[in-house]
DRENKOLLO-310037 format. One record per residue (C-alpha): x, y, z; residue in three letters. Coordinates in steps of 0.2 Angstrom, whole numbers, padded with zeros to 4 digits, always signed. Each point is the difference from the previous one (the first is absolute). Layout:
! residues N
XYZALA/...
END
This chain:
! residues 926
+0446+0545+0489TYR/+0005+0004-0014PRO/-0012-0015-0003PRO/+0012-0010-0010TYR/-0012-0015+0003SER/-0015+0008-0009HIS/-0001-0005-0018GLN/-0015+0010-0004SER/+0010+0016-0006GLN/-0004+0008-0017PRO/+0011-0004-0014ALA/+0016+0012+0000TYR/+0002+0013-0006PRO/-0017+0005-0005ASN/+0006+0009-0015THR/-0011+0000-0016ALA/+0007-0007-0016SER/-0004+0010-0015THR/+0006+0002-0018SER/-0002+0019+0000SER/+0016+0006+0007THR/-0007+0017+0005THR/-0015-0005+0011GLN/+0010-0004+0016LEU/+0012+0014-0003ALA/-0015+0012-0001ASN/-0006-0006+0017GLN/+0017+0001+0007LEU/+0003+0017-0006ASN/-0015+0007+0008SER/+0003-0009+0016MET/+0003+0012+0015GLN/+0010-0004+0015ILE/-0004+0008+0016ASN/+0009-0001+0016SER/-0007+0005+0017TYR/+0008+0002+0016GLY/+0008+0011+0013PRO/+0010+0013-0009GLY/-0007-0003-0017ALA/-0003+0016-0008THR/-0006+0003-0018PRO/+0015-0005-0012SER/+0014+0009+0010SER/+0017-0007-0002HIS/+0006-0002+0018THR/-0015-0004+0011SER/-0008-0013-0011SER/+0011-0014-0005GLY/-0002+0002-0019HIS/+0011+0007-0014PRO/-0007+0017-0004ALA/+0003+0001-0018SER/-0018+0007+0000PHE/-0001+0016+0011GLN/-0018+0004-0005LEU/-0012+0002+0015PRO/-0012-0014+0000GLN/-0019+0003+0005PRO/-0002-0007+0017THR/-0016-0005+0008PRO/-0003+0008+0016PRO/-0001-0016+0010THR/+0018-0005+0001GLN/+0017+0006-0006GLN/+0006-0011-0015GLN/+0013-0002-0013THR/-0007-0003-0017ALA/+0013-0006-0012LEU/-0004+0006-0018PRO/-0003-0012-0014PRO/+0017+0003-0008GLY/+0007+0004-0017SER/-0003-0009-0016ARG/+0015-0006-0009VAL/-0001-0006-0018PRO/+0008-0017-0003PRO/+0016-0001-0010PRO/-0003+0002-0019ALA/+0006-0017-0003ASN/+0007-0014+0010ASN/+0008-0010-0014PHE/+0018+0005+0003SER/-0001-0005+0018GLY/+0004+0018+0006LEU/-0013+0009+0010CYS/+0004+0018-0004ALA/-0014+0009+0009GLN/-0003+0019-0001PRO/+0000+0008+0017SER/-0015+0010+0001LEU/-0003+0013+0013PRO/-0012-0007+0013THR/-0017+0007-0002MET/-0010+0001+0016ALA/-0018-0003+0000ARG/-0009+0009+0014GLN/-0017-0009-0001ASP/-0002-0018+0004GLY/-0007-0009-0015ILE/-0012-0015+0005PRO/+0006-0016-0007GLY/+0009-0015+0007CYS/-0014-0004+0010GLY/-0012-0015-0001PRO/+0006-0012-0013LEU/-0007+0001-0018ASN/-0013-0014+0000PRO/+0005-0006-0017ASN/+0018-0004+0007LEU/-0001-0017+0009GLN/+0016-0009+0005GLN/+0000-0018-0004LEU/+0005-0012+0015PRO/+0019-0002+0001GLY/+0003+0013-0014GLN/+0015+0012+0002PRO/-0003+0018+0001PRO/-0003+0009-0016GLY/+0010+0013-0010PRO/-0003+0018+0003GLY/+0017+0009+0005TYR/+0015+0000-0010HIS/+0015-0007+0010PRO/+0009+0014+0009GLN/+0013+0008-0011GLN/+0014+0011+0002ALA/+0007+0012-0013ASN/+0015-0011-0004TYR/+0005-0018-0003GLY/-0008-0015-0008PRO/-0016-0008+0008GLN/+0004-0014+0012MET/+0003-0017-0007ALA/-0014-0012+0002GLY/-0019+0004-0001SER/-0008+0011+0012GLN/-0009-0011+0012LEU/-0013+0002+0013SER/-0004-0012+0014TYR/-0007-0012+0005PRO/+0000-0005-0019GLY/+0010+0007-0013ALA/-0006+0012-0014PHE/+0013+0001-0013PRO/+0003+0016-0010GLY/-0010+0015+0007GLY/-0009+0012-0011PRO/+0015+0010-0004THR/+0000-0009-0017GLN/-0015+0011-0006PHE/+0011+0014-0006SER/-0007+0017-0001GLY/-0016-0003+0011LEU/-0003+0015+0011GLN/+0001-0008+0017GLN/-0002+0008+0017LYS/+0012-0004+0014LYS/-0002+0004+0018LEU/+0014+0012+0005ASP/+0011-0009+0012PRO/+0003+0016+0009ASP/-0018+0001+0005SER/-0001-0016+0010ILE/+0007-0002+0018PRO/+0019-0001+0000SER/+0009-0010+0014PRO/+0015+0011-0003ILE/-0011+0016+0004GLN/-0007-0008+0016VAL/+0018-0005+0006ILE/+0007+0018-0004GLU/-0015+0008+0008ASN/+0003-0010+0016ASP/+0018+0004+0000LYS/-0003+0019-0003ALA/-0013+0000+0015SER/+0008-0012+0012ARG/+0018-0003-0005GLY/+0014+0004+0012GLY/-0012+0004+0014GLN/-0002-0008+0017ILE/-0015-0012+0000TYR/-0006-0003+0018ALA/-0010-0015+0004THR/-0010+0007+0014ASN/-0018+0000-0009THR/-0010-0016-0002ARG/-0005-0004-0017GLY/+0010+0013-0009GLN/+0006-0004-0018VAL/+0020+0000-0001PRO/+0010+0007-0014PRO/+0002-0012-0015LEU/+0014-0013+0000VAL/+0008+0010-0014THR/+0001+0016+0011THR/+0016+0002+0011ASP/-0004+0007+0017CYS/+0005-0001+0018ILE/-0012-0011+0010ILE/-0002+0004+0019GLN/-0008-0014+0010ASP/-0013+0008+0012GLN/-0011-0014+0004GLY/-0004-0009-0016HIS/+0012-0011-0010ALA/+0010+0008-0014SER/-0007-0003-0018PRO/+0017-0008-0003ARG/-0006-0015+0011TYR/-0019+0000-0004ILE/-0010+0007-0014ARG/-0019-0003-0003CYS/-0011-0001-0015THR/-0011+0013+0009THR/+0002+0009+0016TYR/-0018+0001+0004CYS/-0009-0017+0001PHE/-0019-0001-0004PRO/-0010-0003+0016THR/-0009-0015-0006SER/+0003-0015-0011SER/-0014+0004-0012ASP/+0008+0017-0003MET/+0017-0009-0003ALA/-0008-0012-0012LYS/-0009+0014-0009GLN/+0017+0010-0003THR/+0010-0016-0005HIS/+0015+0009+0007ILE/+0011-0014+0009PRO/+0004+0005+0018LEU/+0018-0004+0002ALA/+0017+0005+0007ALA/+0017-0003-0007VAL/+0012-0003+0014ILE/+0019+0001-0002GLN/+0005-0003+0018PRO/+0019+0002-0003PHE/-0001+0014-0013ALA/+0016+0011-0001ILE/-0001+0016+0009VAL/+0011+0015-0007PRO/+0014+0007+0011GLN/-0009+0016+0004ASN/-0015-0010+0008GLU/+0001-0007+0018THR/+0003-0019+0000PRO/-0012-0011+0011LEU/+0002+0002+0019TYR/+0002-0017+0009VAL/-0010-0002+0016VAL/+0006-0012+0013ASN/-0011-0005+0015HIS/+0012-0013+0006GLY/-0007-0016+0007GLU/-0018+0006-0001THR/+0001+0002-0019GLY/-0012+0010-0011PRO/-0017+0006+0008ILE/-0015-0008-0009ARG/-0019+0000+0001CYS/-0006-0015+0010ASN/-0014-0004-0013ARG/+0006+0003-0018CYS/+0019+0000+0004LYS/+0003+0017-0009ALA/+0016+0009+0006TYR/+0001+0016+0009MET/-0002+0014-0012CYS/-0007+0018-0002PRO/-0018-0007-0003PHE/-0001-0006+0018MET/-0011+0012+0011GLN/+0006+0002+0018PHE/-0014+0002+0013ILE/-0003+0000+0019GLU/+0015+0012+0003ASP/+0011-0011-0010GLY/-0002-0016+0009ARG/-0009-0009-0014ARG/-0001+0002-0019TYR/-0013-0004-0013GLN/+0006-0010-0015CYS/-0003+0010-0016GLY/-0002-0017-0010PHE/-0012-0010+0011CYS/-0006+0013+0013ASN/+0006-0012+0014CYS/+0004+0009+0017ILE/+0018-0005+0006ASN/+0009+0004+0016ASP/+0016+0010-0003VAL/+0015-0010+0007PRO/+0007+0009+0016PRO/+0017+0003-0009PHE/-0008+0008-0014PHE/-0012+0012+0010PHE/+0000+0018-0003GLN/-0012+0015+0005HIS/-0011+0008-0013LEU/+0000+0019-0005ASP/-0015+0011-0001HIS/-0005-0007-0017ILE/+0001-0018+0006GLY/+0017-0003-0008ARG/+0014-0008+0009ARG/+0013+0012+0006VAL/+0014-0011-0008ASP/-0009-0001-0017HIS/+0014+0008-0010TYR/+0014-0010+0009GLU/-0007-0017-0005ARG/+0001-0005-0018PRO/-0014-0013+0002GLU/-0012+0014+0006LEU/+0005+0014-0013SER/+0006-0009-0016LEU/-0007-0010-0014GLY/+0015-0012-0001SER/+0012-0006+0013TYR/+0008-0017+0005GLU/+0000-0010+0016TYR/+0014-0011+0006VAL/-0009-0017+0002ALA/+0001-0012+0015THR/+0004-0018+0000LEU/-0018-0005-0002ASP/+0001+0007-0018TYR/+0014-0011-0004CYS/+0000-0018-0007ARG/+0001-0012+0014ASN/+0002+0014+0012ASN/+0018+0002-0004LYS/+0009+0016-0007PRO/+0003-0003-0018PRO/+0017-0002-0008ASN/+0005+0013-0013PRO/-0005-0004-0018PRO/+0012-0009-0012ALA/+0003+0002-0019TYR/+0004-0015-0010ILE/+0007+0002-0018PHE/-0005-0014-0012MET/+0009+0000-0017ILE/-0006-0010-0015ASP/+0017-0007-0007VAL/-0007-0009-0016SER/+0010+0001-0016TYR/-0008+0016-0007ARG/+0002+0010+0016ASN/+0019-0005+0001ILE/+0002+0003-0019ASN/-0008+0017+0000SER/+0011+0007+0014GLY/-0015+0002+0011LEU/+0006-0011+0014VAL/+0017+0010+0001LYS/-0009+0016+0000LEU/-0011-0005+0015ILE/+0015-0006+0009CYS/+0010+0016-0003GLU/-0015+0010+0006GLU/-0003-0010+0016LEU/+0018+0003+0005LYS/-0003+0019+0001THR/-0016+0000+0010LEU/+0002+0011+0015GLU/-0012-0001+0014GLU/-0013+0012+0006GLN/+0004+0008+0016GLU/-0014-0009+0010GLU/+0002-0017-0009SER/+0017-0005+0007SER/-0008-0014+0008ALA/-0006-0008-0016ILE/+0007-0017-0005ARG/+0003-0006-0018VAL/+0001-0017-0008GLY/+0004-0006-0018PHE/-0008-0014-0011VAL/+0004-0004-0018THR/-0011-0012-0010TYR/-0004-0007-0017ASN/-0008-0018+0001LYS/+0007-0002+0018VAL/+0003+0012+0014LEU/+0017+0005+0007HIS/+0001+0008+0018PHE/+0016+0009+0006PHE/+0008+0000+0017ASN/+0008+0017+0001VAL/+0004+0000+0019LYS/+0013+0014+0004SER/+0013-0012+0007ASN/+0001-0011-0016LEU/+0015+0003-0012ALA/-0011-0005-0015GLN/-0019-0001-0002PRO/-0008-0017-0001GLN/-0013-0007-0012MET/-0013-0012+0005MET/-0011-0007-0014VAL/-0019-0005+0003VAL/-0005-0011-0015SER/-0016-0006+0007ASP/-0011+0014-0005VAL/-0016-0009+0003GLY/+0002+0001+0019GLU/+0012+0015+0003VAL/+0009+0002+0016PHE/+0013+0012+0006VAL/+0017-0009+0001PRO/+0008+0012+0012LEU/-0005+0012+0013LEU/+0016+0007+0008ASP/+0009+0010-0013GLY/-0014+0002-0013PHE/-0008+0016+0007LEU/+0015+0011+0005VAL/+0004+0018+0005ASP/+0005+0008-0016PHE/+0014+0011+0008GLN/+0007-0014+0010GLU/+0001-0012-0014SER/+0004+0013-0014ARG/+0016-0008-0006SER/-0008-0018-0001VAL/-0015+0007-0009VAL/+0010+0010-0012ASN/+0011-0015-0003ASN/-0016-0010-0004LEU/-0007+0014-0012LEU/+0016-0001-0010ASP/+0000-0019-0001GLN/-0019-0002-0006ILE/+0002+0005-0018PRO/+0016-0011-0002GLU/-0008-0014+0009MET/-0014-0002-0013PHE/+0010+0007-0015ALA/-0001-0017-0009ASP/-0018-0004+0004THR/-0011-0006-0014ASN/-0015-0002+0011GLU/-0014+0010-0007SER/-0015-0007+0010GLU/-0005+0008+0016THR/-0011-0002+0015ILE/-0009+0014+0008PHE/-0013-0005+0014ALA/+0013-0010+0010PRO/+0011+0015+0000VAL/-0013+0010+0010ILE/-0004-0015+0011GLN/+0019-0001+0004ALA/+0001+0019+0004GLY/-0016-0001+0011MET/+0007-0016+0010GLU/+0016+0009+0003ALA/-0009+0015+0008LEU/-0011-0011+0009LYS/+0015-0010+0007ALA/+0008+0017+0005ALA/-0017+0005+0008GLU/+0000+0017-0009CYS/-0010+0009-0013ALA/+0009+0006-0016GLY/+0001+0002-0019LYS/+0006-0011-0014LEU/+0008+0009-0014PHE/-0002-0013-0015ILE/+0009+0003-0017PHE/-0009-0011-0012HIS/-0001-0001-0019SER/-0010-0014-0008SER/-0016-0011+0001LEU/+0004-0013+0014PRO/-0001-0016-0010THR/+0011-0011+0011ALA/-0009-0015+0009GLU/-0005+0008+0016ALA/-0015+0006+0010PRO/-0007+0016-0009GLY/+0007-0006-0017LYS/-0009+0010-0014LEU/-0003-0003-0019ARG/-0002+0014-0013ASN/-0019+0003-0001ARG/+0000+0017-0009ASP/-0014-0003-0012ASP/-0006+0015-0010LYS/-0016-0010-0005LYS/-0007+0003+0018LEU/+0000+0019-0003LEU/-0018+0007+0000ASN/-0007-0017+0006THR/-0007-0005+0017ASP/+0016-0009+0003LYS/+0011+0015-0002GLU/-0001+0003+0019LYS/+0011-0016+0003THR/+0015+0009-0008LEU/-0001+0011+0016PHE/-0002-0014+0012GLN/+0015-0011+0006PRO/+0002-0016-0010GLN/+0002-0011+0015VAL/-0007+0001+0018ASN/+0018-0002+0007TYR/+0003+0019+0000TYR/-0015+0005+0010GLU/+0005-0013+0013THR/+0018+0006+0000LEU/-0006+0018+0001ALA/-0011-0004+0016ARG/+0015-0008+0008ASP/+0012+0014-0003CYS/-0012+0013+0007VAL/-0003-0011+0016ALA/+0019+0000+0002ASN/+0004+0018-0004GLY/+0009-0004-0016CYS/-0001+0014-0013CYS/+0005-0005-0018VAL/+0008+0013-0011ASN/+0001-0006-0018LEU/+0012+0007-0013PHE/-0004-0008-0017LEU/+0010+0000-0016PHE/-0011-0008-0013PRO/+0003-0001-0018ASN/-0016-0011-0003GLN/-0016-0005+0009TYR/+0004-0004+0019VAL/-0018+0000+0006ASP/+0000+0015+0012ILE/-0018-0004+0005ALA/+0007-0015+0009SER/+0018+0006+0005LEU/-0006+0017+0006GLY/-0014-0006+0011LEU/+0012-0004+0015VAL/+0008+0017-0002THR/-0017+0009-0001MET/-0008-0009+0015TYR/+0016+0002+0011THR/+0001+0019-0002GLY/+0015-0002-0011GLY/+0005+0009-0016THR/+0001-0007-0018LEU/+0013+0008-0011TYR/+0001-0005-0019LYS/+0014+0003-0012TYR/-0005-0007-0017ASN/+0014-0006-0011ASN/+0013+0007+0012PHE/+0015+0007-0008GLN/+0015+0003+0012LEU/+0006+0016-0009SER/-0017+0009+0000SER/-0010-0008+0014ASP/+0012-0001+0014SER/-0003+0018+0007PRO/-0019-0003+0001GLN/+0002-0017+0009PHE/+0014+0005+0012LEU/-0010+0016+0005THR/-0015-0011+0003ASP/+0009-0012+0011LEU/+0009+0013+0010ARG/-0016+0010+0003LYS/-0009-0016+0005ASP/+0013-0005+0013ILE/-0001+0018+0008GLU/-0019+0001+0000LYS/-0009+0004+0016LYS/-0009-0016+0004THR/-0010-0008+0014GLY/+0002-0019+0001PHE/-0012-0014+0006ASP/-0015+0013+0000ALA/-0018-0001+0003ILE/-0012+0014-0003MET/-0017+0003+0007ARG/-0013+0013-0005VAL/-0013+0006+0012ARG/-0014+0011-0003THR/-0013+0010+0011SER/-0018-0007+0001THR/-0011-0001-0016GLY/+0013-0006-0013PHE/+0014-0012-0001ARG/+0015-0006-0011ALA/-0006-0014-0012THR/+0012-0002-0014ASP/+0019+0002-0001PHE/+0011+0001-0015PHE/+0019+0000+0000GLY/+0016-0010+0001ALA/-0007-0009+0015ILE/-0007-0017+0006TYR/-0016-0002+0010MET/-0003-0015+0010ASN/-0016+0007+0007ASN/-0011+0015-0003THR/+0008+0012+0011THR/+0019-0003+0001ASP/+0011+0007-0014VAL/+0016-0010+0001GLU/+0016+0006-0008MET/+0016-0010+0001ALA/+0007+0018-0003ALA/-0007+0017-0004VAL/+0012+0013-0007ASP/-0002+0019-0004CYS/-0007-0002-0017ASP/-0014-0013+0004LYS/-0018+0005+0002ALA/-0015-0009+0006VAL/-0017+0006-0007THR/-0014-0004+0012VAL/-0019+0001-0005GLU/-0013+0005+0013PHE/-0019-0005+0000LYS/-0014+0007+0012HIS/-0007-0012+0013ASP/-0011+0014+0007ASP/-0004+0018-0002LYS/+0015+0012+0003LEU/-0001+0016+0011ASN/+0004+0017-0008GLU/+0006+0006+0017ASP/+0012-0013+0005SER/+0006-0004-0018GLY/+0009-0015-0006ALA/+0016-0005+0009LEU/+0013-0012-0007ILE/+0015-0007+0010GLN/+0013-0010-0009CYS/+0013-0010+0012ALA/+0015-0009-0007VAL/+0009-0011+0011LEU/+0018-0004-0007TYR/+0018-0004+0004THR/+0012+0015-0004SER/+0016-0004-0009ILE/+0009+0002+0016SER/-0011-0014+0008GLY/-0012+0010+0010GLN/-0018-0004+0000ARG/-0011+0015-0003ARG/-0017+0006-0003LEU/-0003+0014-0013ARG/-0017+0009+0002ILE/-0008+0011-0013HIS/-0017+0009+0004ASN/-0011+0010-0012ILE/-0018+0007+0002GLY/-0012+0003-0014LEU/-0016+0010-0001ASN/-0017-0008-0003CYS/-0014+0008-0009SER/-0018-0004-0006SER/+0003+0012-0015GLN/+0006-0008-0015LEU/+0009+0016-0006ALA/+0011+0000+0016ASP/+0006-0018-0005VAL/+0004+0005-0018TYR/+0009+0017+0005LYS/+0013-0010+0011THR/+0004-0014-0012CYS/+0018-0003-0005GLU/+0002-0006-0018THR/+0018-0007+0002ASP/-0006-0011+0015ALA/-0015-0006-0010LEU/+0011-0005-0014ILE/+0011-0010+0012ASN/-0015-0009+0007PHE/-0008-0003-0018PHE/+0017-0007-0007ALA/+0003-0012+0015LYS/-0018-0006+0001SER/+0000-0003-0019ALA/+0017-0008+0000PHE/-0006-0012+0013LYS/-0016-0003-0009ALA/+0008-0006-0016ILE/+0006-0016+0010LEU/-0018-0006+0000SER/-0010+0010-0013GLN/+0001+0002-0019PRO/+0010+0016-0004LEU/-0015+0006-0011LYS/-0011+0000+0016THR/+0013+0009+0010VAL/+0002+0014-0013ARG/-0019+0001-0001GLU/-0002+0002+0018ILE/+0013+0014+0001LEU/-0009+0010-0013VAL/-0016-0003+0008ASN/+0006+0006+0017GLN/+0007+0016-0008THR/-0017+0003-0008ALA/-0010-0004+0016HIS/+0011+0012+0011MET/-0002+0014-0012LEU/-0018-0003-0004ALA/-0005+0000+0019CYS/+0009+0017+0001TYR/-0008+0007-0015ARG/-0017-0005+0006LYS/+0001+0005+0018ASN/+0013+0014+0002CYS/+0001+0010-0016ALA/-0011+0014-0004SER/-0012-0003-0014PRO/+0007+0000-0018SER/-0002-0007-0017ALA/+0002-0018-0002VAL/+0013+0003-0013SER/+0012+0007+0013GLN/+0012-0012+0009LEU/+0002+0006+0017ILE/+0014-0005+0011LEU/+0003+0003+0019PRO/+0015+0011+0003ASP/+0009-0013+0010ALA/-0003-0013-0013MET/+0002+0009-0017LYS/+0015-0010-0005VAL/-0006-0016+0006LEU/-0005-0005-0018PRO/+0017+0002-0007VAL/+0008-0010+0014TYR/-0013-0013-0002MET/+0004-0001-0019ASN/+0018-0002+0004CYS/-0004-0015+0012LEU/-0011-0008-0013LEU/+0015+0002-0013LYS/+0013-0008+0011SER/+0008-0015-0006CYS/-0008-0011+0014VAL/-0018+0004-0006LEU/+0004-0001-0019VAL/+0001-0017-0008SER/+0012+0002-0014ARG/+0012-0014-0007PRO/+0014+0013-0002GLU/+0000+0003+0019ILE/+0010-0014+0009PRO/-0010-0009+0013THR/+0015+0002+0012ASP/-0001+0019-0002GLU/-0018+0000+0004ARG/+0002-0011+0016ALA/+0015+0011+0005TYR/-0010+0016-0001HIS/-0015-0008+0009GLN/+0011-0005+0015GLN/+0009+0017+0001LEU/-0016+0010+0000VAL/-0007-0011+0014MET/+0013+0007+0012ALA/+0001+0019-0006MET/-0005+0015+0010GLY/-0010+0015-0007VAL/+0015+0010-0007ALA/+0007-0015-0009ASP/-0017-0005-0009THR/-0003+0018-0004GLN/+0016+0001-0010LEU/-0001-0018-0007PHE/-0017+0003-0008PHE/+0003+0018-0005TYR/+0018+0002-0004PRO/+0010+0017+0002GLN/+0004+0008-0017LEU/+0013+0015+0002LEU/+0005+0011-0014PRO/+0019+0003+0002ILE/+0003+0011-0015HIS/-0007+0015+0008SER/+0011-0001+0016LEU/+0005+0016+0009ASP/+0018-0005+0004LEU/+0002+0015+0012LYS/-0015-0006+0011SER/-0002-0015+0011ASP/-0018-0003-0005ALA/-0005-0016-0009VAL/-0011+0004-0016PRO/-0018-0004+0003ALA/-0006-0017-0007ALA/-0011-0001-0016VAL/-0014-0011-0003ARG/+0004-0018-0006CYS/-0005+0002-0018SER/+0009+0000-0017GLU/-0008+0017-0003GLU/+0012+0007+0014ARG/+0016-0005-0009LEU/+0008+0010-0013SER/+0014-0003-0013GLU/+0011+0014+0009GLY/-0003-0007+0017GLY/+0008-0013+0012ALA/-0010-0008+0014PHE/+0003-0012+0015ILE/-0014-0012+0004LEU/+0000-0011+0016ALA/-0013-0011+0007ASN/+0010-0008+0015GLY/+0006-0015-0010LEU/+0006+0007-0016SER/+0008+0017-0005MET/+0002+0007-0018PHE/+0009+0014-0007LEU/-0010+0004-0016TRP/+0009+0012-0013LEU/-0009+0008-0015GLY/+0009+0001-0017VAL/+0003+0018+0002SER/+0006+0000+0018THR/+0012+0016+0003PRO/+0018-0005-0004PRO/+0006+0009+0016GLU/-0011-0012+0010LEU/+0006-0015-0009ILE/+0018+0005+0002GLN/-0003+0004+0018GLY/-0008-0017+0004LEU/+0010-0012-0011PHE/+0016+0010-0006ASN/-0004-0004-0018VAL/-0004+0013-0014PRO/-0017-0005-0006SER/-0016-0010+0001PHE/+0007-0013-0012ALA/+0015-0003+0011HIS/-0010-0005+0016ILE/+0002-0018+0005SER/-0016-0008+0007THR/+0010-0015+0007GLU/+0005+0010+0016ALA/-0010-0003+0016THR/+0008+0015+0009LEU/+0004+0017-0005LEU/+0019+0004+0000PRO/+0007+0010+0014ASP/+0004+0017-0008LEU/+0005+0016+0008ASP/-0013+0012-0007ASN/-0016+0008+0006PRO/-0011-0010-0011TYR/+0007-0017+0005SER/+0000+0005+0019LYS/-0017+0007+0000LYS/-0008-0015-0009ILE/+0009-0013+0010LYS/-0006+0008+0016SER/-0018+0000-0007ILE/+0002-0018-0003MET/+0007-0004+0016GLU/-0014+0010+0009HIS/-0013-0010-0009ILE/+0009-0016+0004GLN/+0003+0004+0019SER/-0018-0001+0004GLN/-0003-0017-0008LYS/+0003-0018+0006PRO/+0007-0007-0016TYR/+0015+0006-0010THR/-0007+0006-0017MET/+0011-0006-0014LYS/+0002+0015-0013LEU/-0005-0003-0018MET/+0005+0013-0013ILE/-0013+0001-0014VAL/+0002+0010-0016LYS/-0015+0006-0009GLN/-0006-0011-0015ARG/+0012-0014+0005GLU/-0007-0018+0005GLN/+0001+0001+0019PRO/-0012+0015-0001GLU/-0014-0013+0000ILE/+0005-0005+0018LEU/+0001+0018+0006PHE/-0017+0004-0008ARG/-0009-0013+0011GLN/+0003+0011+0015PHE/-0009+0015-0009LEU/-0016-0005+0010VAL/-0012+0013-0006GLU/+0001-0007-0018ASP/-0007-0016-0008LYS/+0012-0014+0004SER/+0007-0012-0013ILE/-0005-0014+0011TYR/-0018+0004+0000GLY/-0006+0014+0012GLY/-0011+0016-0003ALA/+0008+0017+0000SER/-0005+0011+0015TYR/-0013+0009-0011VAL/-0008-0016-0006ASP/-0001-0007+0018PHE/-0008+0016+0006LEU/-0013-0002-0013CYS/-0003-0018+0004CYS/-0002+0004+0019VAL/-0012+0015-0004HIS/-0011-0012-0010ARG/+0000-0012+0014GLU/-0005+0014+0012ILE/-0014+0005-0012CYS/-0007-0017+0000GLN/+0001-0002+0019LEU/-0009+0017+0002LEU/-0013-0005-0013ASN/
END
C-alpha cells in the first residue's frame, strides 16, 4: 500500500477532453477550496495558511470553522499570441464573496477516451514578460501540444493562483508561530514544527523530530479505518541526523559488563515507556506488556506517583534518544571491532589523466586533515584502468611500492602489511605516492576500465584487515573491459512509455546485486564520485552504493576550471560526515501494529533487520506500519528504533530513538495530525521503488488515486456539509496536491526522450535515501527574491511561490532544490545590484559562464553570498551555481524548477492538477 500491484485503477487523469476552451475553465473558476482544521478561521492571513488577497468575510456554517477560498479573479487572455510575447494586463483582483456552484459532477457529455491525454482548458501560466517557453505545452501522461492560447481574444476565466493553498504561506505561518522557540518533546502524539522552521528542540521523553518524523501523529485504532483513509502510516527515521550546537548531544549510557537492559520477551531496550511496579523491583514492558525483574544494580525506589527517584538522572528513563556502549556479544565473533578504514580508488584511464582530474584528486587527498576522533582511521590507495594497482605506503619505506593485479576475474589483495596505514605515520610516503600517480600514468592510452572488480578488491582488503570501512571510488566511464560486471550501452529511448521501460532502472547484470550483498555482509560502504560525459549505466553502477548506505555524486562533463570547487567540497564534506559503520537497525512497536516495509539506502536479508554497511547523518530510512490488531487509545502506538553500529573510533554502540503516537477511532483526529512533508517522502520512495516492477503509467495513476482517496474520505466523513462544487481540504493536508503534482512531474516519473536515462536513475537512487527536509526542498524548490534585500537587516527575504508569475523583469531570484542552485536575473535588474554582485556596469556585461560569484567587498555581495552559504550549509550535496539571464537559452533549464507551472516535459500546472483531483474526488463521492 499504495497498492502498486493493483492494475484496476481508473485511467489518469480523469480529465475531460473538449473542444470548447471555456467549459473546464468555467468549472475551474467556480471551484471553491475550503480548508478545515485547528486554527482555521475565515480568510484571515495569519491563522489559516492561505494568502489573503481576499479579506472579505466568508459566510460560515455554524457546525465548524472553515476557510473558504473565493473563486478568484478573471483575467482576459493576451490580445494576440502571435508575437510570442505574452503581455498580460494586470487587473485588480476581484473578490467574489458567494461561492458559485460549478466544478462538481462531470458534464455527462464529456467522456474521456481510454488513454487519451487531458484536454485543453487553461492557458499556460504566463508572466508579464518574455517569450513563451520553447516546445509545446505538454500534459502527462500523454502530450497535448499547443494549448488553447492560440484562440486569441476568447474571454477565458482563470483561477486566481492566489486563491489556492500556497506552500510558501504554510511555511511562513509555521515560522511565524513556532520559529525560534523551544519545542519540548514531552507530549505523546504532538505534531512538531515543520522541517522548514528553525527552532530549538528539547528532548523530554520522545525522540526529536530531527531523528523521527511521522506521516501522522495519531494512528487510527483499526486496520479498517486505516484502509478507509488511505493515509500511509509511516515514520521517516534519520538515526544520525545532525544536531545544532545549541542542542544537547546524545548521552552515552554505559552499564559495563552487563550491557543494556532489555525486555526478556520482545528484546526492547530500557526506555521511558517502561512502567515500574512492585516498589521498583519489576517493570512492565511498554511494547509487549511482559513483566520483567529489575536487575539488582539497576534497582531504585519509586516516589509518590510511582516514578523512580532517579528518573531524571538516567537518560534511558527520561529521554527519547540516547546511546548505550555495547558489550562483546554485540560484536562480530565476540571481538571488539577494529577502527574503520578508508580506501581511495582512482580511475587512471586516458580521459581522467588527460583532463587533469587525477592530478586534482591527488592534490586534494594530500591536504586531508583528520577529524579529532578519527585519528585511528587507516587509509589505503588503489589505482585502476583495465587492471588494479595496489600501493605499499608503509611508514619505513623510502619510496611507495606498486603491485599489479591483472587477474580481475578472481581478485585478491597482493599485500596486507603496508596497504592500510596510519595516515599521520605514513604521511611522507603517502604524499610521495600522490605526487607520483599523475606522472606514473601520464603516457597512458588505456581507455577501457573495469568497475566491479575495484569494489571487490576494496571489500577483500577490508575483510583481510578485519575492519569495516568506506571505499571512495573516482570513476568516469561505462566499464567495458573484459571482467566481471562488464556493461554495454543499453540506453534505448524506444523503451520509454512501454512495459519494458522499468528495465532501464534495473541493474543490467545480476553481478552487482550479489556484490552489494557481500559488501553489506563485510561492512564495506561504497562512495562513488562519477565524472561521466556520456551514458555510464547508473542503474547498475549506483546499485552497490545505494545498498551499502554510500553516497553517489555525479559531475556531468566535468570541467576542471568550473567544477572543481563543487567536487572538492563534496569530497571533504563526505570524509568528515558523522557516520556509523557496519550497522544493523531494528524497529520495534507496541502491540497491535508492526513495521512491514522499509525504504532507503539499505539492504534486507530478512523481514526485520535493516542492514547498512554504513549510515551517515544525511541518510533516512522510511518505515511503513500495518495493523495486526486493534490499537488502544489509552496506551497509544509506541515505536523504538535501535541502531547497532561501530563508531569512527572503533567503539561498538547502540543508538536508541523512542517515540509515542496517539491512537483514535475518530477519522478527524488522524487527519488533524498529518504531516504533508513526511507523506511526500513516503510517496516518493514507495513510487520510486515501484517503478522497478511496474509501468510508470500505473505508478502515476496510483499516486493520483491515493491523493483523491485521502481527500475524499476526509470530505465524506470529517467536513461539514457543503455544495459538491467545493473542494475541501484538511488543514494539515492543504498543500498535499501541489507537492504530489511536483512528485508526478519529477524526471523519474516522466518518460521523455530529452531526459537522460542516467539522470533519472540518479534521482531515483538519491531520493531513496533522503530525509524529510531534503525531499521537501527537492520537490518544491526555494525561490528567493534578492532584489528587495534590506542590506541593514540580517533577515533573509521570504521565499515566493515557484511560478513564472512571481518573477519580474526588474527582479533577481535565487532558486535552490538541494542539487542545483540558480541565480536568475531579469532584463531590468537594478544596475547597483549587478555592479554589487558582478562588478560589471550592466545586464549585458554579465557572463553566465561563472559557477561562483566573485568575492567583492560590498554589502550586496556579502549579503547574497551569506544567503547562498546558509542555504548550502543545510544540504548534503554541494549545489553548483548557474547564472541565468532572462530570455536567454539556459532559462529553459531554470523554468523546469518552477513547479507550480506546466512543465515543458509534460506535467500539469498546480491549478490543472487541483481540478483533476477535484474531479476524481467528485467521482469517488458519487
